[in-house]
N, C-alpha and C positions, 0 to 999 in steps of 0.2 A: 107769635109762636107760644106754644103751650107744651107741657109734658104729658105723655100719655103712657099708661102701663098696660102691657098685655097680660091679661089674667086667664089662666087656664086651670080649671078645677080648683079655684080659690087661691091659686099661687101666682105671684108675679113672675113672669118668665123673661120680661125685658122691659126697658123704659126708653122711649124716644122723645125727641123734641120734633114737633110738626105743627103745621097750620091745621085748623079744623077741616078745611077743604080736603086736605090730603086724607085725613081719617075717614071722612064721609065717602070718598070715592076710591080708596084703596081696596083692591080685590086681594083679600087675604085668604089663602088656602089652608092656613094653620088654625085649628080649633082654638076658640077662646074669644075674648072681648077686649077691645081697647077702651080703657077708662081714664079720664083725665085725672091728673094728680097735681097738686100745688107744691112747687119747689120751695115755698116759703111757709109751709104749714107744718107744725110739729105739736103733738098733744092737744090738737083741736084749736090751736091758736095760730093765727096768721101774723108773721113777723116781717119787719122791713129788713132788707139787706143793707149792710154798710157799704161804703165805696170799695173796700178791700174784699167784699164778698162775704164777710162773716155775718152772722146773725145779729141783728140789732134789736131794737125795741119792738114790742107788740104793736101792730098796726092799729090805728084808730078805726079803720074799716074792716071789721071782722066778717063781713059778708064774703070776703075773698078766702076765708079759711075753707079748705076743701078736703073732705075725706079724712080728717084728723091727722094724717101724717103723709109726708112725701113718700111715695112708693119706691121700692128698690127691688132688684132681682132677689127672689127668694122670700120676699114679704108675703103675708097673708092678706086676702081681701075678704072682709065679711060683707056679703051682699046685703044682708038684712040690716046691719048697722051702717052700711055704706061707708066703710072705713078700711084703710090700709093700716097694718101693723107688723112689726118685726116678729121674727120667729121667737118662740119661748126660749129665753136664755137658760133658765134652770127649771127643773121639774117642780120646785117648791114655789116658784113665782106665779102669781095670778094676774090676769089681764083686767085692768081697770077700764070698763067700757064707757067711762065719762071722758077719757082721754085717749083710749086705745094704747096705753103704755103698760109695760109689764111692771109689777110692783113686788119687791121682795117681802117675805114674811116679817122681816125685822128692818125698820128704817135704818138707812145709811147714816153713820155718825156725822154730825154737822160741825165737829171740832177740827176741821181740816188742818189749819196752822201748818201747812206744808206736808201733812201726812196723807198719803194715798192709801185707799182701802180697796180690797177685793172681796168678792163674795165667796165664802167657803160653804159650799153646798153640803159637805159632809157634816159640818158642825152647826150649819144654819146661823152662822155669824159673819160679821164683816171683820176681816183681819187686816191689820196694818201691813203695808209692804215694808219689808226690812231688807233693803239692799245697801 
């Protein structure tokens, strides 16, 4: 079984799990294309799942990395780059086409120490959560 994303006008409208034979023989009357997506690929890297389903280490076999990111409903599909990527989270963020992940104009602080940060689009800064 594999995951397939239905792409219409560059936007993912649904994701299903199916056999290749189903995709090859399915009579679909809704416009768009079914494109395979990898459940274990993020940022152009294929990862191994842990027994509990969480993301583990990067796979030694990166030939399994498929279309940069696992597709989800509402994601974009760049046909030229053959890549799935999330909607733009903020207007100031730019798409890194080496990973197809959105990058903020200012790097997130790496001094976590239990501090959570959120992006403040108005001030273009990472602000600490104060709850």
